[in-house]
N, C-alpha and C positions, 0 to 999 in steps of 0.2 A: 178324146185322146186316142182315137182308134189307130192313128198312124204310128204310135210310139214303137211298138214291137216291130212292125214292118220296116220302118226306117232304120232301126237298130240292126235288123237282120241284113239289110242291104249293105250297111257300111262296116259292120264289125269284122268281116273277113280280112280287110286291109288294115284298118286302124288298130284293131286289137292284136293282130299278129305281131306288129312291131312293138306296141306298148307292153304287151304281155311278156315278150322276150326281155325287155329292159327290166321289168320288175323281177323276173326270175334271176337275172344276173345280179341285181341288187341283193336279193335274198341269199344268193350263194355266198356273199361276203359274210353272212351270219352263220355259215356252217351248213347250208343246204347243198344238196347235190344229188345227182342221179336222176333217172327218168321217173315221172309220176306214173303210178299204176292206174288202171281203170278204177273209177270210184265204185262204191258198192252198187251192184245192180248192173243190168245190161244197157244196151243202147237206148231203150225206150224207158229208162228210169233216171230220176235225179234224186240225189241224197242231200237233204238240207239239215244241218245241225242247228239246234235252237235251244234256248233256255226254257225252263219250265212253263211259265205262262205264255210264252210265245207260240207254243204249239197250237193252242186253241185259237190264237189270232190268225195263224196261217192256214189252219186246216180247211176252212171253206174255200180259200183261194187255191189250195192244192187240189181239192176235189174238182173245182171248176176247170182247172188247167188240164186235168186228166180227161174230163168230159170233152173239152174242145180240141185237145191235141193228141190224146191217146197216150201221153207220157205220164207214167206213174211217178208221183213225188212222195218220197218217203221222208217223213219228219222224224229225225232222231232227237229225242228230248233228253237233255242233260241238266244237272244242277249247275248253278251259276259258275262256281269255281271249276267244276268239271268241264264245262264248256270252254272256259278260258284255257285250261291246261291242254285240252285236246287240240284246239285250234292252234295254239302256240307251238306245240311239239310237231304237229303235222306240217305247218307252214315252214318251220325251220328244217324239217327233213326233206322238203321238196316233194313229198309223196302224200298229198292229201287224199283221204278216203271219202271226202265229201265234195259236192259240186257247188254248194252255196252254204254260206254261214251267216247266221243272224248275230250281229255284233253289237254290244253295248257301245254307245258313242265314245266312251272314254278309252276304248280299245283301238279305235281306228288308227290313230297315229302310230301306236306300237306295231300293229300288224300291216301297215300300209306297204312296206317293201315286198310283202308276199301276196299282195292283192292286185287283181287285174283292173286297169282303168275302166270306168263306166261313163266316160265323157260323152259318148254318143247317145246315151239315154237322157242326159241332162239338157234337153232343149229349153228354149226360152219359156215355152208354155209349161213345161214341167216345173221349172224353177219358180215361175209365177204362182203356182198352186201349192208351194211349200213355204213354210215360215222361214224368214231370213236366217235364223239361227241354225235351222236344219241344213240349209244349203251351205252355209259356212262350215259347219261341222263335217259335212260329207266329203270335203276336199282335203287332201293331204298333199302338200307341195303344189304341183300344177295340175293334178288330176283328181277327179271325183272317184272315190274308192268304195262308196257305199250308197245305196238308195234307201232313204228312210221308209220304214214300213209301219211304224207306229211311234207316237211321241206322247209325252206326259209332262206334267209340271205339278209342283205343289200349288194348291189353291186353298181357300179358306172354307173349312167346315164349321158350322155352328148349330146350336140347338134352337130350333124355331120355337119349341114350347117355352123356352126361357126368354128368348128375345121378343116374343109376341105377347107375353103375359102383361096384362094391363098394369098390375101393381109394380112389376119390375120396370116397366116403361116410365111410370110416374116417379118411382124412387130414383131411377138413374138420372132422369132429367133434373130432378131437384138437387142431386148431389154434384153432377158434372156440368150442368148448364146447357146441354144439348140433347136432342132425342136419341133414344137407344135404337141402334140399327147395326147391321153387319158392318164391322169396322173397315175402313179403307186406308188408314194411316197408322204409323207406329203409335202415336199418341192415343188414338181411339182404341187400338187393340189393347194397349196397356190399361186404359180406363176400364174397358169391358172385362178384362182378365181380373183386375182388382175387384170390381163390383160383384162378380159371380163367385169369387172364392169365399165359401161360407160353410157353416155347419147347418145342414138342412133338417136334421132330425133332433136337434137340441141336446145332444149327448156331450157337448163340449169339444168335440173333435171335428175338424174340417173334413167333409166328405164330398164336397163339390169344389173343383178347382177351375179357375178361369181358363187355363191353358196348360200345356206341357212345355218342358224344355228338354230337348234331346241332346245328350252329350255323346252318345255312342255312334252317331252318324253325322257326316259333315255337310250334307247338301242344304239343309235348312239354313245353316249359318251362311253358306255361300250365297243363297238367295238374299239374305239380309245384307251381305256385302254389296251386292248389286243395287239393292234398294237404297243404300247409302250414297249411291252415285258413282261408285268405283267402276272404271272401264276395264281395268286389268285385274281380274280376279286372281289373287295369290301371286301370279307372276305375269310378266309381259312375254308371251311365248316368242315374239319376234326378236326382241332385244336380249331376252334372257334375264332381265332385271326382276328380282324378287320384290314384290310390292306388299307382302303380307303385314308389314309393320307400319304402313302409312296411316294417315289420319282416318280415312274412310273405313279401313279394316278395323281399326280400334273402335270407332264409333259404332260399327255394326256389332262387334263383340260385346261392347258395353251395353248396348240395347238388348242383345240376346240374353245376357245374364241378369239384366234388370228385371226380367219376368220370373225369376226363380221364386220370389215370395208368393206367387200365384199359381205355382205348379207343384205337383207331388214330389216328395223326396226321392232320392235315388236318380237324379238327372244324369249323373255320369254314366250310368249303365242303360239308360233308356234309349231304345232303338225304334225302328218303324213298327215292328210287331207289337211292342209294348205300348206304344202310343195308340195304335188302333184299338187294342183291348181296353185301354182306359176310356176312350171315347165311346166305344160300343157298349160298355158297361154302365155308362151314364155318369162317370166320374169327372168328365171335362165338359165345360160349356163350349169350348172352341178348340180346334186343332188346325194346324197348317199341315196339309198332307197331300200326297199324290192323288190326282184327280180320279184315277181308276177306282179308288176305294168307295166312291159313291154307289157303285153297283155291287159292292161286296158286303154290305151290311147284313149280319146274320139275322135270320128270320125271328130269332128269339131275343134280339137286342131290345132293351127297354126304350131305346131312342129311334127305333127303326123308322117310325113314321113322323119323326120330328127333326129331320136333318135338312138344313139349308146349305147351299154352296154358293160362294162368291169368289171373285178374282182374288189373287194373292194380295196381301196388304202392301202398302208402299211407304218408303221412308223419304228422306230429303231428295233422293234421285228419282222417286216415283215407284210405281208398281214394278215388281220383278220376281220372277221365279227362275228356276234352273231347268232348261229343257232336259227331259229324260228320254231320249230317243234311242231306238234300235234300228240298225241298218242291215240290209241284205248285201253281202259282198261275195265276190267270186275269186277263188284262189288262182293266182297267176300260173301255177304249175298244174292246174287241173286239166283233164283230158276232154271235158265237156263244156268248154267255155261258151261256145255259141249257144247251146241249149240252156246253160245256166243263166246267161244274160237274157235270154228270151223269157225265162221264168221271172227274173227280177223285173223286167219291163211289164210283164203280165201282172205281177203283184202290185205294181204301182197303179196300173190301169184299174184294177179291181180292189183298190184299197178300202173302199166303202164296205166290203163284205166283212171286214173285221169289226165293224161297229156293233154288230149283234152278238159278239162272242162274250165270254165271261168277263174279260177286262174291258171290252168295249172301247179299245184305243185304235186310232187311225193316225195318219200322218198328213194327208192332203187337206188343205183348207176346204175344198169342195166336199170332202167326205164328212167333215165336221158340220158344214152348212146343211148337208142333206138331212140331218136329224134335228134341225132347228124346230123347237116347239113340240117335239115328240116326247111323250111321257117316258120317264126313265133316263132321259138324256139331258136333264137340267144342268148337269155338270159341264156340258160342252161349251156353253156360253162363257162360263168362268175360265175354262181351259183356254179357249181361243183368245179372250181378252188378256189373259196373263201371257200367253205365248207371243202375242203381237205387241206387248209393251216394249218400248224401245230399250229399256234396261234389262230385259230378259236375255241374258248373254250366255253363250255356251261356256263350258269349262275349258281351261287352257289346253291347246293342242300340243301336248308334250308326251313323249313316250314314257316319261317317268311319273305320270300322273298317279297311277295306282299306288306306287311306292310313297309318293308324297302324302296321299290320303291316309294310308295305313300306318306309316311310321311317324308322321308329323301332325296332320290336321286333326285326326280323331284324338290322339293323346293330348294335344293342346286344348281341345274343347273339353275333354274330361277333366283337365286341371282347372280350366276357366270356370266351370260350374261348381267348383268347391268353394266353401265360404272363405272370404278374404283373399281371393285370387288377385294377383297383380297382372292385369291384362296386358299392359304395356311390356312388362318383362317377358311374359309368355310369348307375345308376338315377336319380340326381338330374338328370343331363343329359336322360335320357329323359322325365322328368316335365315339364321345361320345354318340350321339343319337342312333347309331346302336348298340353299346355295351349295352345300356339300353334295347334294344329290344331283343337281343339274349341271354343275360345273366340272 
């Protein structure tokens, strides 16, 4: 892909000038105005704002960019909420202090009016080396506004010491009628979760659970919705129809809460960090979790050398995860758009450099493939298989998505994981709340 940056450099002077002006005009309708100041640093510097873990992913790319071009790339690291607030306020002001921003996929639609089109970077070859969901997500309206720099998905983590134990294998097959293995379906996952929920030390208290159930985060349930075969997660972004109360969403929620007997108590408050801790401490036989966690197992974890990873499980609609991608975007009001776009193209070309970082996440198919069979990257096969599954669908492209998550989806899940919850009534109420937000 040597020609990507040179081709972009040749065409951007004409194409971006017009498109960028249109984006600035659109943003001015939201209260923006005035001329953009020079971003932080001089002519031979670029400022990139990025969320915590993303700095490590981008640092080797920034270092190589300086070596090859002489341009210093300063990575400004901010907490997740702080990054959102800074980008939002500066795009609305029309005076961004940054040249490039790393954006969570769910922010792209909200920020799109203030972002420069990147259409000239998205050649056929580029699109062919990205998962379909990433290409779809990168586009807002008629233009691409972000280049994926890394992606993620939940996959299945399981205890190999438990699944490969000969007594467990014999007992499981005798009870369920088929061999014990990493589950691939809802039914197999529920069977394994039930089987491994037990009192291991004989004190009368369960100390090993088959799985967890997360009530304080929405993404795992959304993956279950896609596994149920639903094509329009929560709402149809094109028609505006809210779909959260249809049969597939209810089937997914019913399955999700059916796992509660095999999970620790306190599901309503369980989030990603809590789930990781339970698994790393040896309290879970399985968890569905973001693929990057494979490289983050603490050295003192009792399960450090007993972790297997497999594609996300599948329901009636098949295997499905939710892509968790981050994109590099350029502010339309920025003064260094040409240099900024050059860096975005460079980051795509050298995406494989991020594989050896702490998170070990990349975006290009070829970057994933480059680590095939390499020790420490066993999670890549599971990630690719999940990301390539036809039902792995992006979240709805709506500017109100974060509000929907915070004010409707998470509260609904937290109520759903309480004893005796009426899932149909909860989803009906959620539909009314979402309709009030999007209409």
